N, CA, C and O atoms as a MOPAC input file, in Angstrom:
PM7 MOZYME 1SCF
protein

 N    186.67300 1   143.73800 1    75.38100 1
 C    185.97800 1   142.50600 1    75.06200 1
 C    185.06000 1   142.68000 1    73.85700 1
 O    184.83400 1   141.72700 1    73.11200 1
 N    184.53200 1   143.87900 1    73.65800 1
 C    183.59100 1   144.15700 1    72.57100 1
 C    184.37700 1   144.55900 1    71.31900 1
 O    184.40300 1   145.73300 1    70.95000 1
 N    185.00900 1   143.59100 1    70.67500 1
 C    185.89100 1   143.87100 1    69.54500 1
 C    185.19000 1   144.50000 1    68.35300 1
 O    185.80600 1   145.26300 1    67.60900 1
 N    183.90700 1   144.19400 1    68.15800 1
 C    183.19300 1   144.73200 1    66.99200 1
 C    182.41100 1   146.01100 1    67.30500 1
 O    181.67800 1   146.51200 1    66.45200 1
 N    182.56400 1   146.53800 1    68.51900 1
 C    181.90300 1   147.77600 1    68.94500 1
 C    180.38200 1   147.72900 1    68.80700 1
 O    179.75300 1   148.73600 1    68.48500 1
 N    179.80400 1   146.57800 1    69.04700 1
 C    178.35000 1   146.42000 1    68.95300 1
 C    177.65100 1   146.83400 1    70.24000 1
 O    176.42100 1   146.86800 1    70.29800 1
 N    178.42400 1   147.14600 1    71.26700 1
 C    177.91300 1   147.49100 1    72.59100 1
 C    177.21400 1   146.29800 1    73.24600 1
 O    176.36700 1   146.45500 1    74.12600 1
 N    177.59300 1   145.11100 1    72.79400 1
 C    177.10200 1   143.87200 1    73.39400 1
 C    178.13100 1   142.77700 1    73.13300 1
 O    179.01800 1   142.92500 1    72.29200 1
 N    177.99600 1   141.68400 1    73.86300 1
 C    178.91000 1   140.56000 1    73.69100 1
 C    178.14100 1   139.33900 1    73.24000 1
 O    177.18000 1   138.92500 1    73.88800 1
 N    178.56400 1   138.76600 1    72.13500 1
 C    178.02200 1   137.48200 1    71.69700 1
 C    178.75900 1   136.38900 1    72.46500 1
 O    179.73400 1   136.65900 1    73.16600 1
 N    178.29000 1   135.17400 1    72.32700 1
 C    178.99900 1   134.05700 1    72.95000 1
 C    180.41700 1   133.98100 1    72.40200 1
 O    181.35400 1   133.67800 1    73.14100 1
 N    180.58100 1   134.25600 1    71.10600 1
 C    181.91800 1   134.25600 1    70.50300 1
 C    182.81700 1   135.29200 1    71.18400 1
 O    183.94200 1   134.98200 1    71.57400 1
 N    182.30800 1   136.54000 1    71.32500 1
 C    183.08100 1   137.60800 1    71.98900 1
 C    183.45400 1   137.19900 1    73.40700 1
 O    184.60000 1   137.35600 1    73.83100 1
 N    182.48400 1   136.67800 1    74.12800 1
 C    182.68400 1   136.29100 1    75.52500 1
 C    183.73400 1   135.17900 1    75.63000 1
 O    184.62700 1   135.23800 1    76.47500 1
 N    183.61800 1   134.17400 1    74.77100 1
 C    184.56600 1   133.05400 1    74.76900 1
 C    185.97400 1   133.54800 1    74.45700 1
 O    186.94000 1   133.15900 1    75.11300 1
 N    186.07800 1   134.41000 1    73.44500 1
 C    187.38200 1   134.97700 1    73.07400 1
 C    187.97100 1   135.76100 1    74.23800 1
 O    189.16800 1   135.65700 1    74.51000 1
 N    187.16100 1   136.53000 1    74.91600 1
 C    187.64100 1   137.31800 1    76.06000 1
 C    188.12800 1   136.40700 1    77.18200 1
 O    189.14900 1   136.69400 1    77.80700 1
 N    187.42000 1   135.32200 1    77.44600 1
 C    187.84000 1   134.39500 1    78.49400 1
 C    189.21400 1   133.82000 1    78.16900 1
 O    190.03600 1   133.60900 1    79.06100 1
 N    189.45500 1   133.56800 1    76.88400 1
 C    190.77100 1   133.05700 1    76.46800 1
 C    191.82000 1   134.17100 1    76.52900 1
 O    192.90100 1   133.97500 1    77.08500 1
 N    191.50000 1   135.34400 1    75.95700 1
 C    192.45000 1   136.46600 1    75.89600 1
 C    192.92200 1   136.89700 1    77.27800 1
 O    194.10200 1   137.18100 1    77.48500 1
 N    191.98400 1   136.94100 1    78.22100 1
 C    192.31800 1   137.39400 1    79.56800 1
 C    192.77000 1   136.26000 1    80.48600 1
 O    193.02100 1   136.45800 1    81.67500 1
 N    192.86800 1   135.05700 1    79.89400 1
 C    193.35800 1   133.88800 1    80.64200 1
 C    192.66000 1   133.73300 1    81.99100 1
 O    193.29900 1   133.61200 1    83.03600 1
 N    191.32300 1   133.74000 1    81.93200 1
 C    190.51000 1   133.65300 1    83.14000 1
 C    190.62000 1   132.28300 1    83.79800 1
 O    190.42500 1   132.15700 1    85.00700 1
 N    190.92600 1   131.27500 1    83.02200 1
 C    191.11300 1   129.95100 1    83.59300 1
 C    189.83100 1   129.14900 1    83.73000 1
 O    189.75300 1   128.22500 1    84.53900 1
 N    188.83400 1   129.50100 1    82.94200 1
 C    187.57200 1   128.76300 1    82.96200 1
 C    187.63800 1   127.69300 1    81.87300 1
 O    187.98700 1   127.98400 1    80.72900 1
 N    187.30500 1   126.47900 1    82.23000 1
 C    187.30700 1   125.38500 1    81.26100 1
 C    186.30300 1   125.66700 1    80.15400 1
 O    185.22100 1   126.19900 1    80.40300 1
 N    186.66900 1   125.30900 1    78.93900 1
 C    185.83200 1   125.56200 1    77.75400 1
 C    184.38000 1   125.10900 1    77.93700 1
 O    183.45100 1   125.79400 1    77.51000 1
 N    184.19700 1   123.96300 1    78.56700 1
 C    182.83500 1   123.42500 1    78.67600 1
 C    181.93500 1   124.25400 1    79.59200 1
 O    180.71600 1   124.08300 1    79.57500 1
 N    182.52000 1   125.15100 1    80.39300 1
 C    181.71900 1   125.97600 1    81.30300 1
 C    181.42900 1   127.38400 1    80.78300 1
 O    180.57900 1   128.08800 1    81.33000 1
 N    182.13300 1   127.79200 1    79.73000 1
 C    181.99400 1   129.16700 1    79.24400 1
 C    180.56700 1   129.46700 1    78.79500 1
 O    180.02400 1   130.51200 1    79.15500 1
 N    179.95400 1   128.59100 1    78.02900 1
 C    178.58500 1   128.86300 1    77.56700 1
 C    177.59400 1   128.85300 1    78.73400 1
 O    176.60600 1   129.58600 1    78.71300 1
 N    177.85100 1   128.03600 1    79.73700 1
 C    176.98200 1   128.01400 1    80.92500 1
 C    177.04000 1   129.35600 1    81.65200 1
 O    176.01300 1   129.89800 1    82.06000 1
 N    178.24600 1   129.87800 1    81.80600 1
 C    178.41500 1   131.18200 1    82.46400 1
 C    177.78400 1   132.27600 1    81.62100 1
 O    177.08200 1   133.14100 1    82.14600 1
 N    178.02800 1   132.24400 1    80.31700 1
 C    177.44100 1   133.23100 1    79.41300 1
 C    175.91600 1   133.22700 1    79.53900 1
 O    175.29600 1   134.28400 1    79.66100 1
 N    175.32300 1   132.05300 1    79.51100 1
 C    173.86500 1   131.94100 1    79.61200 1
 C    173.33500 1   132.43100 1    80.95500 1
 O    172.23100 1   132.97100 1    81.02700 1
 N    174.10900 1   132.24700 1    82.01000 1
 C    173.70200 1   132.75500 1    83.32400 1
 C    173.72200 1   134.28200 1    83.34800 1
 O    172.89400 1   134.90500 1    84.01200 1
 N    174.66400 1   134.88100 1    82.62800 1
 C    174.75300 1   136.34300 1    82.53800 1
 C    173.66700 1   136.92700 1    81.64100 1
 O    173.22600 1   138.05500 1    81.86000 1
 N    173.23400 1   136.17600 1    80.63600 1
 C    172.25900 1   136.65700 1    79.64100 1
 C    170.85400 1   136.62800 1    80.24500 1
 O    170.08100 1   135.70200 1    79.99900 1
 N    170.54100 1   137.63900 1    81.02600 1
 C    169.30400 1   137.65100 1    81.81100 1
 C    168.03800 1   137.64700 1    80.96200 1
 O    167.04800 1   137.02300 1    81.34400 1
 N    168.04800 1   138.33100 1    79.81300 1
 C    166.83600 1   138.38100 1    78.99500 1
 C    166.80300 1   137.30300 1    77.91000 1
 O    165.88800 1   137.26300 1    77.08800 1
 N    167.79800 1   136.44500 1    77.92000 1
 C    167.85700 1   135.27400 1    77.02600 1
 C    167.78900 1   135.63700 1    75.53800 1
 O    167.16100 1   134.93300 1    74.74600 1
 N    168.44800 1   136.75400 1    75.16700 1
 C    168.43700 1   137.13800 1    73.75000 1
 C    169.70700 1   136.71600 1    73.01600 1
 O    169.87800 1   137.03900 1    71.84100 1
 N    170.59700 1   135.99800 1    73.69900 1
 C    171.79500 1   135.48500 1    73.04800 1
 C    172.96900 1   136.43600 1    73.02700 1
 O    174.01700 1   136.10000 1    72.47600 1
 N    172.82800 1   137.61700 1    73.61100 1
 C    173.92400 1   138.57000 1    73.73400 1
 C    173.90500 1   139.18500 1    75.12600 1
 O    172.86900 1   139.23300 1    75.78900 1
 N    175.06900 1   139.65100 1    75.55100 1
 C    175.16200 1   140.34900 1    76.82500 1
 C    175.28500 1   141.83400 1    76.55100 1
 O    176.22500 1   142.27100 1    75.88800 1
 N    174.33600 1   142.61600 1    77.05900 1
 C    174.51000 1   144.06000 1    76.97200 1
 C    175.24400 1   144.51600 1    78.22800 1
 O    175.46700 1   143.72400 1    79.14300 1
 N    175.61100 1   145.76800 1    78.27000 1
 C    176.42200 1   146.27300 1    79.37600 1
 C    175.71200 1   146.10300 1    80.71600 1
 O    176.35100 1   145.78700 1    81.72000 1
 N    174.39500 1   146.31100 1    80.73800 1
 C    173.66800 1   146.18100 1    82.00500 1
 C    173.68900 1   144.75400 1    82.52800 1
 O    173.88500 1   144.52700 1    83.72100 1
 N    173.48400 1   143.78800 1    81.62900 1
 C    173.52300 1   142.38100 1    82.04900 1
 C    174.91600 1   142.01300 1    82.56400 1
 O    175.06000 1   141.34000 1    83.58500 1
 N    175.92700 1   142.46700 1    81.84200 1
 C    177.29500 1   142.14700 1    82.23300 1
 C    177.61700 1   142.74700 1    83.59700 1
 O    178.15700 1   142.06000 1    84.46400 1
 N    177.29300 1   144.01200 1    83.79200 1
 C    177.58300 1   144.66200 1    85.06600 1
 C    176.79300 1   144.04000 1    86.21100 1
 O    177.31700 1   143.88000 1    87.31300 1
 N    175.54100 1   143.69000 1    85.95600 1
 C    174.72900 1   143.05400 1    86.99500 1
 C    175.35500 1   141.72600 1    87.42300 1
 O    175.38700 1   141.39700 1    88.60800 1
 N    175.84300 1   140.98200 1    86.45700 1
 C    176.45300 1   139.69300 1    86.76600 1
 C    177.76500 1   139.87400 1    87.53000 1
 O    178.06700 1   139.10700 1    88.44500 1
 N    178.52800 1   140.87300 1    87.15700 1
 C    179.82400 1   141.10600 1    87.80000 1
 C    179.65600 1   141.70900 1    89.18800 1
 O    180.29700 1   141.26800 1    90.14100 1
 N    178.79900 1   142.71300 1    89.30200 1
 C    178.65000 1   143.42500 1    90.57600 1
 C    177.64100 1   142.78400 1    91.50800 1
 O    177.77500 1   142.89500 1    92.72600 1
 N    176.64800 1   142.12300 1    90.97200 1
 C    175.61000 1   141.53400 1    91.80800 1
 C    174.60200 1   142.56900 1    92.27000 1
 O    174.62200 1   143.71300 1    91.81700 1
 N    173.73400 1   142.17000 1    93.15800 1
 C    172.69900 1   143.05900 1    93.67300 1
 C    173.30200 1   144.11800 1    94.59000 1
 O    174.34300 1   143.90000 1    95.21000 1
 N    172.64100 1   145.25400 1    94.66700 1
 C    173.06100 1   146.30900 1    95.58100 1
 C    172.70900 1   145.91200 1    97.01000 1
 O    171.64400 1   145.34900 1    97.26400 1
 N    173.61300 1   146.21200 1    97.94000 1
 C    173.24100 1   146.00400 1    99.32800 1
 C    172.26100 1   147.10300 1    99.72700 1
 O    172.06100 1   148.04900 1    98.96500 1
 N    171.65600 1   147.00000 1   100.88300 1
 C    170.58800 1   147.93400 1   101.26100 1
 C    171.09400 1   149.37200 1   101.35800 1
 O    170.35500 1   150.29700 1   101.02300 1
 N    172.32400 1   149.58500 1   101.80300 1
 C    172.88200 1   150.93200 1   101.90100 1
 C    173.02100 1   151.56100 1   100.51100 1
 O    172.59500 1   152.69400 1   100.28500 1
 N    173.62800 1   150.80300 1    99.58000 1
 C    173.81600 1   151.32100 1    98.21700 1
 C    172.47100 1   151.52500 1    97.52300 1
 O    172.28400 1   152.51800 1    96.81800 1
 N    171.54200 1   150.60500 1    97.71300 1
 C    170.22500 1   150.74000 1    97.10800 1
 C    169.52400 1   151.99500 1    97.60800 1
 O    168.88500 1   152.70200 1    96.82900 1
 N    169.63700 1   152.27400 1    98.89600 1
 C    169.03600 1   153.47700 1    99.46200 1
 C    169.64900 1   154.73500 1    98.83900 1
 O    168.92800 1   155.68800 1    98.54300 1
 N    170.96300 1   154.74800 1    98.63800 1
 C    171.61400 1   155.89800 1    98.00800 1
 C    171.13100 1   156.09700 1    96.57300 1
 O    170.87400 1   157.22500 1    96.15100 1
 N    171.00900 1   155.01100 1    95.83500 1
 C    170.52300 1   155.09300 1    94.44900 1
 C    169.09000 1   155.61200 1    94.42800 1
 O    168.74500 1   156.45700 1    93.60300 1
 N    168.26300 1   155.11300 1    95.32500 1
 C    166.86800 1   155.56900 1    95.37700 1
 C    166.77400 1   157.04300 1    95.74900 1
 O    165.93300 1   157.76100 1    95.20800 1
 N    167.61800 1   157.50300 1    96.65700 1
 C    167.63700 1   158.92200 1    97.02400 1
 C    168.04000 1   159.78600 1    95.83000 1
 O    167.42300 1   160.81800 1    95.56500 1
 N    169.08000 1   159.35800 1    95.11400 1
 C    169.53900 1   160.11400 1    93.94700 1
 C    168.45800 1   160.14600 1    92.87700 1
 O    168.20000 1   161.19300 1    92.28300 1
 N    167.82100 1   158.99700 1    92.62600 1
 C    166.77000 1   158.93700 1    91.61800 1
 C    165.61000 1   159.84900 1    91.99100 1
 O    165.07600 1   160.56700 1    91.14500 1
 N    165.22500 1   159.81600 1    93.25900 1
 C    164.11400 1   160.65500 1    93.72900 1
 C    164.44000 1   162.13700 1    93.53000 1
 O    163.56700 1   162.92500 1    93.16400 1
 N    165.68800 1   162.50700 1    93.76900 1
 C    166.09100 1   163.90200 1    93.58600 1
 C    166.04700 1   164.28800 1    92.10900 1
 O    165.64900 1   165.40200 1    91.76900 1
 N    166.45400 1   163.37300 1    91.23600 1
 C    166.46600 1   163.65600 1    89.80300 1
 C    165.06500 1   163.66100 1    89.18900 1
 O    164.79000 1   164.44500 1    88.28100 1
 N    164.19200 1   162.80200 1    89.67200 1
 C    162.83600 1   162.66000 1    89.11300 1
 C    161.92500 1   163.75000 1    89.68100 1
 O    161.10600 1   163.49700 1    90.56400 1
 N    162.08600 1   164.95900 1    89.15900 1
 C    161.39300 1   166.12000 1    89.71700 1
 C    159.87300 1   166.02700 1    89.62200 1
 O    159.17400 1   166.48000 1    90.52800 1
 N    159.34800 1   165.44900 1    88.54400 1
 C    157.88700 1   165.38400 1    88.40000 1
 C    157.29900 1   164.07400 1    88.91600 1
 O    156.11100 1   163.81500 1    88.73000 1
 N    158.11600 1   163.25300 1    89.55900 1
 C    157.67100 1   162.00200 1    90.19300 1
 C    156.91800 1   161.06100 1    89.25900 1
 O    155.95500 1   160.40900 1    89.66400 1
 N    157.37100 1   160.99600 1    87.99100 1
 C    156.71500 1   160.08600 1    87.05400 1
 C    157.45000 1   158.75300 1    86.90800 1
 O    157.08400 1   157.91700 1    86.08200 1
 N    158.49100 1   158.56600 1    87.72000 1
 C    159.22000 1   157.30100 1    87.68000 1
 C    160.29300 1   157.23900 1    86.61500 1
 O    160.89400 1   156.18700 1    86.39600 1
 N    160.54400 1   158.37500 1    85.94000 1
 C    161.57200 1   158.43900 1    84.90800 1
 C    162.39800 1   159.70100 1    85.10800 1
 O    161.87800 1   160.73700 1    85.52300 1
 N    163.68600 1   159.60400 1    84.81000 1
 C    164.52600 1   160.79600 1    84.81300 1
 C    164.58500 1   161.28800 1    83.37300 1
 O    165.14900 1   160.63500 1    82.49500 1
 N    163.99800 1   162.44000 1    83.15800 1
 C    163.92400 1   163.02100 1    81.81800 1
 C    164.87600 1   164.20300 1    81.71500 1
 O    165.33100 1   164.74500 1    82.72300 1
 N    165.16700 1   164.59000 1    80.48900 1
 C    166.07500 1   165.70200 1    80.25900 1
 C    165.60900 1   166.96000 1    80.98100 1
 O    166.43100 1   167.69200 1    81.53200 1
 N    164.32000 1   167.21900 1    80.98700 1
 C    163.79300 1   168.40200 1    81.67700 1
 C    164.08600 1   168.33900 1    83.17700 1
 O    164.36000 1   169.36400 1    83.80000 1
 N    164.02900 1   167.14200 1    83.75200 1
 C    164.34700 1   166.98000 1    85.17200 1
 C    165.80200 1   167.36600 1    85.44300 1
 O    166.10400 1   168.06900 1    86.40800 1
 N    166.68700 1   166.89600 1    84.57900 1
 C    168.11500 1   167.16700 1    84.76100 1
 C    168.39900 1   168.65000 1    84.55100 1
 O    169.17200 1   169.25300 1    85.29500 1
 N    167.76700 1   169.23300 1    83.53000 1
 C    167.96800 1   170.66700 1    83.28400 1
 C    167.56600 1   171.50700 1    84.49300 1
 O    168.16900 1   172.54700 1    84.75700 1
 N    166.56200 1   171.06300 1    85.21700 1
 C    166.12500 1   171.79800 1    86.39400 1
 C    167.09700 1   171.71900 1    87.55900 1
 O    167.03500 1   172.53500 1    88.47900 1
 N    167.99600 1   170.74300 1    87.52500 1
 C    168.93600 1   170.54000 1    88.63100 1
 C    170.37300 1   170.93300 1    88.30600 1
 O    171.15800 1   171.23100 1    89.20500 1
 N    170.71000 1   170.93100 1    87.03400 1
 C    172.10100 1   171.11600 1    86.63800 1
 C    172.23500 1   172.35200 1    85.77600 1
 O    171.53000 1   172.49800 1    84.77800 1
 N    173.12800 1   173.23500 1    86.15300 1
 C    173.36700 1   174.46500 1    85.40500 1
 C    174.51900 1   174.23000 1    84.43400 1
 O    175.68500 1   174.37900 1    84.80000 1
 N    174.19700 1   173.86700 1    83.21200 1
 C    175.22100 1   173.58800 1    82.21300 1
 C    176.00300 1   174.83600 1    81.83000 1
 O    177.14800 1   174.73700 1    81.38900 1
 N    175.39800 1   176.01200 1    81.99300 1
 C    176.08900 1   177.24900 1    81.61300 1
 C    177.33000 1   177.50000 1    82.46200 1
 O    178.15400 1   178.34600 1    82.11500 1
 N    177.47100 1   176.78000 1    83.56400 1
 C    178.62900 1   176.93500 1    84.44000 1
 C    179.72400 1   175.89400 1    84.17300 1
 O    180.78900 1   175.93000 1    84.78800 1
 N    179.44500 1   174.96500 1    83.24600 1
 C    180.42700 1   173.92700 1    82.93500 1
 C    181.59800 1   174.56100 1    82.17600 1
 O    181.38300 1   175.39000 1    81.29100 1
 N    182.83400 1   174.17800 1    82.51500 1
 C    184.01300 1   174.77400 1    81.85200 1
 C    183.99200 1   174.66700 1    80.32300 1
 O    184.43400 1   175.59100 1    79.64000 1
 N    183.48800 1   173.56000 1    79.77900 1
 C    183.43500 1   173.41600 1    78.31700 1
 C    182.42700 1   174.36000 1    77.68000 1
 O    182.62400 1   174.80900 1    76.55100 1
 N    181.34800 1   174.66500 1    78.39400 1
 C    180.36200 1   175.62700 1    77.89300 1
 C    180.95400 1   177.03400 1    77.96800 1
 O    180.82700 1   177.81700 1    77.02700 1
 N    181.58800 1   177.34400 1    79.06700 1
 C    182.20200 1   178.66500 1    79.23600 1
 C    183.26600 1   178.91800 1    78.17200 1
 O    183.37000 1   180.02400 1    77.64200 1
 N    184.05500 1   177.89100 1    77.86100 1
 C    185.12300 1   178.04100 1    76.86000 1
 C    184.62000 1   177.99500 1    75.43000 1
 O    185.36900 1   178.29900 1    74.50200 1
 N    183.34800 1   177.61400 1    75.23500 1
 C    182.79400 1   177.53900 1    73.89300 1
 C    182.94900 1   176.21600 1    73.19600 1
 O    182.53900 1   176.08100 1    72.04300 1
 N    183.53400 1   175.22000 1    73.86200 1
 C    183.69700 1   173.89300 1    73.27000 1
 C    182.37100 1   173.17300 1    73.09500 1
 O    182.19200 1   172.38700 1    72.16500 1
 N    181.43900 1   173.45400 1    74.00900 1
 C    180.12000 1   172.80800 1    74.00100 1
 C    179.04400 1   173.84700 1    74.25400 1
 O    179.30600 1   174.94900 1    74.73500 1
 N    177.82500 1   173.45700 1    73.91200 1
 C    176.70200 1   174.32000 1    74.21800 1
 C    176.01200 1   173.81300 1    75.49400 1
 O    176.31300 1   172.71900 1    75.97100 1
 N    175.11300 1   174.59000 1    76.02900 1
 C    174.36900 1   174.14200 1    77.20600 1
 C    173.56000 1   172.88900 1    76.89500 1
 O    173.42100 1   172.01100 1    77.74700 1
 N    173.02700 1   172.80200 1    75.68000 1
 C    172.25100 1   171.61500 1    75.31200 1
 C    173.13100 1   170.38200 1    75.29200 1
 O    172.65100 1   169.28600 1    75.00300 1

């Protein structure tokens, strides 16, 4: 859908995708749907807005799993997952691409 690789969808991109994929939405409703997806009202859909609109809210089970994973990753409990947090949990030196020399640990 993101033909220009902007990592976002304009109304034009969205409209074209609705036609290309033959979604069957009447033309007069496409902008209404686009605007409903555009949560921050900036005139484009980023991947997070699009996924939120498609997937909807997490149910309580999934939300609990996400919160558990986040808590495990956020080692210093500052509310953010930082590179240092991930480095403390993940041993990149054991990754096959690092072992083969294709990538570095960083």
